[in-house]
N, C-alpha and C positions, 0 to 999 in steps of 0.2 A: 510223421512222428516217429520218435525212437521207440524201438521195441522194448519190452520188459527186460529181456536178456541184455540188450545193449545198455540200458540204464544201470542194470546190476554190475556189469563189467566196468562201468565208469565210476559209479559211486562206491562199490565195495572196496577197491583198492585204496581210494581216498580215505574211506572210514577207517580201514586198518591202519593206514599211515598215521592218521590223526590220533587214534587210540594208542598205538605204539609209542608215538612221540610223547604223549602225555604221560604214559606209564614210566617211560624211561627218565623223563624230567622229574617226575614225582619221586622216583627212587633216588635219583641224584640229589634232589633237594633235601630229603630226610637224612641222607647219608652225609651231606656236606654242610648242612645248615649251621652247625657249630662253627665250623671253619670260616664260613662266609659271614656269619655275625661278627666274628673276631676281625675279619678283614675290613668290614664296614666300619666298626667302632674304631679300629686302628686308623682307618682313612680319616675319620673325623678328627681324631686326636692329632694326626700328622698335619692335616691342613691348618687347624687352629694353631698348632705349634709354630708353623712357619710364619704365621702373622705376628705373634708376639715375640718370636725370636729376633726380628729385626729390631724391635724396640729395646729389648733387654741387652742385646749385643751393643747397641749404641750407648746405653748407660754404662755397661761394663767398660767400654773404651774410654768414656769420660772419667770414670773412677780411676782407671789405671793411669791416665795422663795426669790427673791432679795429684795422685799419690806420688808420682815421680817428681812433680814440681815441689811438693811438700817435703819429700825426702831430701831434696837438694836445697832446702831452706829458701824456696822462692815465694812462699806464701806467708803473710803477716796480717794480723788484725789491726795493726797500727794505722795503716793508710787504706781506708775503704775504697778510695778511687783506684788504687793499685789492684785490690782484689776485684773491683768491677772490671778492670781491663783484662784480667786473667779469665774471669768466669762468665762475663756477658756473652763472648762469642760462643760459648758452649750451649747457650740457650737459643741461638739464632734459628736453628732448624726445628725447634720444639713446637709441636702443635697438640700436645696431649695434656697440657696444663701441669707438666711436671715441674718440680722444684729441686734446687740444689742447696745443700746444707753443709757447712763447715764448722766444726766445733772442736774445742780442746778440753783437756783434763782440768783446766782452771775454771771452766764454766762459761767461757766465751762462745758465742755462736754467731754466724752470718748465714742468713737464709735468703735465697734469691727465687723469685718467680717472675713471669713475664706474661703480658697480654698484647693485643695487637697495637696498643697505644703507648705502653711504657714498660720499663723494668721496675720491679719493686724489691727493696731490700728491707730486711729486719735484722738489726744488729743488737745483740745481747751482750752485756758485760757485767761482771760481778763488781759491785761497789759497796763497801761497808756491809757485807752480808746480804745485800739485796741485789736482785737482778734488774738492771736498767735497760729498757728497750728503746731504740731509735728506729722509727719507721720512715723511709725515704722513698721518693718516686723519681726515676731518672729517664731522661730522654736518650742519653747516651752514657757511656761509663763515666764521663766527667761532667755532663750537663745535668744539674739537679733541677727537677721540675717543682717538687714541693716536699715538704716534710711535716710530720705530725709532732706535737709536743711530746717530749720524753716522758715516759711513765715507768713505774715499778711493777714487778710481777714476781710471783713465786715460782715461775717457770725455771727449770734447771735442765739443760740438755743432757747432762750426765745421767739423768734418771730415765731417759728414753731408751726403748729396746733396741733402736738402731745404733746406739752408742756402744759399740763393741770395743773391747779393749784387748783383743787378741793380737793385733799388729802383725798378723801373718801375711798380709798382702792379698788374702782371699776375699771375695765378695760375699757378704753375708746378707741374706734377705730376711726381713722381718715385716710384721704387720703392726701398724701404730694408729691409735685414735687421735693423736695430737701431733702436729708438726709445727715447729716453733710453738707458740702458746695458743694455737687455734685449733678448734676441734674439726680436723680434717682426716677422715679415715683413708689410709693409703698403705701401700707397700713400699719399702725402702730397701735399696741395695746400698751397702756401705762397706768401705775399707778403712783401715786405720794404720798409723805408723808412728814411730817414735821420732821426735824432732832431733836434728843433729846436735850432738853434744849437750843433751838435755834429757831429763826424765819425763818431760811433758809429752803427752800423746795428742795427736791430731786424728780426727775422724772426719771423713768426707762422704756424703751420701746423695743418691738421686732418688727422689720420691716420685711415685705414680698414684694419683688419686684412684680410689676404688671405682669411681664412676668411669674413669678411662679404661681401667683394666676390664670392667665388665663389658664395655663397648668393644674393646679389643677381642674379647672372647665371644662375642655375638656370632652366631653361625646360622646357617640354613640347612640343617641336616635332613629335613623332611620328617623327622621323628619328634612327636609332640613332647614326650618326656625324656629329654636329653639335657644334661647339665654339665658345664665345664667349670673346672676349678684349678687353682694353683696350690702347690704344696711346698713347704719349706722342709726339705728332707732332713736337715740338721736338727730340727725340733719336732718332726712329725706333725707340724701345724698346718691345718687348712687355711691358706691365706685368703681364699675367696670361696665362700660357701653360700653366699646369698642366692636365694632362689631354690635351694634344696627343698624337696617336698616334706611336709610335716609327717614323719614316720617314726615309730618308736625304734630308737636304737640305730637308725640308718646312718647318722653322722658318725657314730663310733665304729660301725661296721665298715664305712668307707675308709676311716683311718686304719683300721686293721688290714683291709685290703691293700692299702698303700704300703704298709710295712711288708706285706707278703710279696707285692710287686717288686719292691726294692731289693728283696733278698734273692730274686730269681737270678740264675746264671745267664751269661750271654747266649743268645740263641733260643732261649725258651720264649714261649708265646706270652706277650705282655697282656694277658686278659685274666681277670678274676670274676667269678660268679658269686653273688651274695643274694641273700633273701631277706625280706621283711614280711610283715603281715599281709601285704597285698600281692606278693609275687616275687619274681626274680629280677635281678639287675645284672648288667655286665659293666665292668670298669676297667679302664686302661690307663697307664701312667707312663710318661716319658720325660727325660730331661729337656728343659727348654734350650739350653746351650749345647752346641754340638760336641763340646769337650767334656760334657757332664756338668756337675755342680750341684748346688743344693736347691735350685729352683726347678720344680717339676710341674708339668701340666697334665691334668687328668680329665677323663670324660666318664660320666656315668649315664647309662641309658637303660630304660625299661626293656627287658628282654622281649616280651610279648609285642610290644610296639615295633621294635627293631625287626623281628621276624615277620610281622604282618606286612611291613613295607617290602621286605625281601620277597614274600609271596606275590605281591602286586608286581614287582619287577619281573619275577619269573613268568607270570602270565602275559605281561606286555611282550616280553621276549619271544615266547612261544607263538603268540598270535602274529607278531611280525614275521616270524619264519614262515608260517603257514600262508600269509598273505602274499609274501615274496614269492613262494613256490607256485601259488595258483594264479598270480597276476604279475609275474615278472616283467612281461612286456610293458604293461602300463607304468610300473614303477620306473623302469629304464627310461621310458619317454619323459616322465616328469624329472628324473634326475638330469637327463641331457638338457632339458629346458632350463632347469635351474642353473646348471653349469654355464649356460650361455648368457645368463643375465647376471649383472652385478647387484649386490645388496646395497641399495642406496642409503646414505645417511638420512636421519629423520628430517622431514621437511618442516617448515615453520608452522604449517597447519597441524603437524603432529605433536607440537610441544604442548605441555601440560596447560589445561585451562586454569583460570584463577582458582576455582575450587580445588583442582588438583594441587596447585601450588600451596594452598593452605594445609592440605593433607601432608605434603612434603615438610612444611614447617612444623607441624604438630609432631611429626615423627622424629624430629631432631636430626642432628648431624650423624653421619655414619659412612659406610663404605662408599655410597653413591650420592651423598648429599653433604653440601658445605654452605655455610652462611658467612657473608662478609658484610659489614655495616655500610661501607661506602666504596666507591670506585677509586677515588684519589685523595680524599680528605682525611687527615689525622684528626679525629674528634677531640683528642686531648689538647693539641696545640692549635687546632683550627687552622692548620696550614696544609697545603697540598704536599703529600709525601710520596716519594717514589717507593718507599718501603711498603706502603699501603697497596700500591698497584702490583708490586712483585708478590705480595702475600696471596692475592687471588689468582695471579698467573701461575703460581706453583700448584694451585689446586687444579687448574685446567690441564696443566702438563701431567699431573698425577693421574687424573681421570682418563686422559688419552692413553697413558701407559698401562692402565689397568683395565677395568672392565666398563669404563664410562661412568657418567653420573651427571648430577645437576648442580650448578653453582648459582646461588641466589644472592645478588648484590642489593643491599638495602634491607638485610635482615640481621639483626644482632645475634651474637653466639647463644644467647638464651632463648632465641625463637621469637623475640619482639620484632614486629615489622615496622622498621624505623624510616624507611623510604630513602631516596637518594637526593633529597632536597639540599642536604648539606654540601653536596659536590658542586652546586651552583652552575649547572650546565644551562646554556641559553634556551635550549629545547631538546626534545627527545633525539632528533637527528644528530645533534652535536654530541650527545652522550654515546649513542650508538657508534658514531664515527671514531670517537676517542677509544672505545673498548676495541673495536676492530683494528685500529692503528697499533694499539699496544700488542695485540695478538700477532699481527703481521711482524712487528719489530722484534718481539722477544720469543716467539714461538715459530712463526713462518706461515705464509699465505698458502703453502702447499697442503696445510691441514684444515683448510676452510671447509671441506666437504664433511669433516668429522664434527663440525661445530655448528650450532644454530643459536643465534642471538636474537632476543627480542625484549622490548620494554613493555610492561603492562601495569595496570593499577590493581592492587590487592588491598582491600580494607581501607581504600581511600588514600593509599600510599603508592608512589612510583617506585617500582623495583625493576632490576634487570635479571633476566633468566638466561643462562648459558647452558645448553644441553650438549653434552659431550658423548660421543660414541668411541668405543675402543679403536685405537689405530693399530694397523698391522705393522706399521714402521715405528722405530723408536723416536720419541719426541723429547727435545732437550729445551730447557730454558736458557736463552742467551742473555747474559748480563755483561755488557761490555765485551771484552774479548773472551770471557769465560762462558762455558756451557755446563749446565747442571741437570742431572737426571733424577726425576722424582717418581714415586709410585704411591698408590693409595693403600694404607694399612689402616683398617678401622676408620675412625673419624679424623685421621691425620695424614699429611703429606710428608712422606719420608724421602730424604735425599740420600741417594746411594753413591758410594765411593766408586771410582772407575772399575775396580776389580769386582765389586758387588754388582755393578751395572752389567758387566760382561756375563757373570754367572746368571743373572736374572734373565738377560735376553736369550742366553743359551738354554735356560730351562723352559722358556716359552716356546722354543723351536721344537723341543723334545716332546 
């Protein structure tokens, strides 16, 4: 047995080391907690900003392109099919439920939306002091599927907040409770310009429903009381404040904090501390677009919750140091063992059980979940459509290029489990083979280890579940001789241009 002196010689240095380590880290924590809280809240803000920046930059590009067309006299309300040919392609990569709106100073308007089955237009025109609306549904820019009887309305696009008359070429962001004459709360980015040789004004806008904006701003910060919002700097308006806690004066204090943040000089810390009756909050604000602009993204976090999480992280870090020092040999053994084994993709048995699928459905679409009603059938025309197959293949590519996810075929966008009966496959094997063939043809068989496919019955309906794990290699969607690159941003699959693809892949390496 060890003598008492021998025990003291072993235990005492370890105890002194442990106590010294804790004291030093405690001192550092209280000295740096403000800076670290700022760093964490800024990190949240930056991460969410990158997510929404992809979406707003794509809308800005569309606005600038259409403004150039209009300034050159290439847009006209006289021929709706010609407008369709111009604007339908701008909607092909849209998965956020966004809309495009074109209006003029005479009160005419063209509003375009799209779902997985058709394009939808609402054409407003002033006739004898009344606004006449024509609603039409299109398969393509020239192929009309159906139309509703014409009706009159009191709606006037010139009364909408997005109808800006500055014609300065800048993008103006506003919040609106109506788009067209429908009660849809959304934010709208719009530009305006004068028609050639005319006093008439044209305004073009891209709308994003609040539901999509809120999903874009969803985050997993680990902090219960953390809220994200958008700000229109031109009007000091909080564009998204849904979910803010009920607190006396907090809304106005956040607006005041935003004004203070906007007045900071370059290089100053973008953090403001505010208080309500329940304690202190930290808020941060940054422009969404790299070149600045009026659209800003902010984060509001409860200070005590933020610092509580930081304390937990400090303790985990210190404990890890101590364990590493006392049992380094064991850890090295396990690290070597892990380095010699590959991390396999999830096996079929690891896929979600039917009850887990139901939980995914109830959770709705998001970063790692997407629904599609069918594998190949266009439910509007009841014909097999290549565009239906490409729509879910884009989701598979986006999941592989991001952090993975679940694709459920046989579930409608609203979460209704519709099943795959409309696809008319002879049996499950035929359906599974068709899915695998499409993946091999348009994505590549070399990514099979990152995908697991199965068919199962949920609530009496047959659905297909494709589980995707993140790929270490870039994945492209092959369409004919072309290749397209997609990533997952919130609940949508976003196509990147070649330059953005290179930047994105470089950022993943760093």
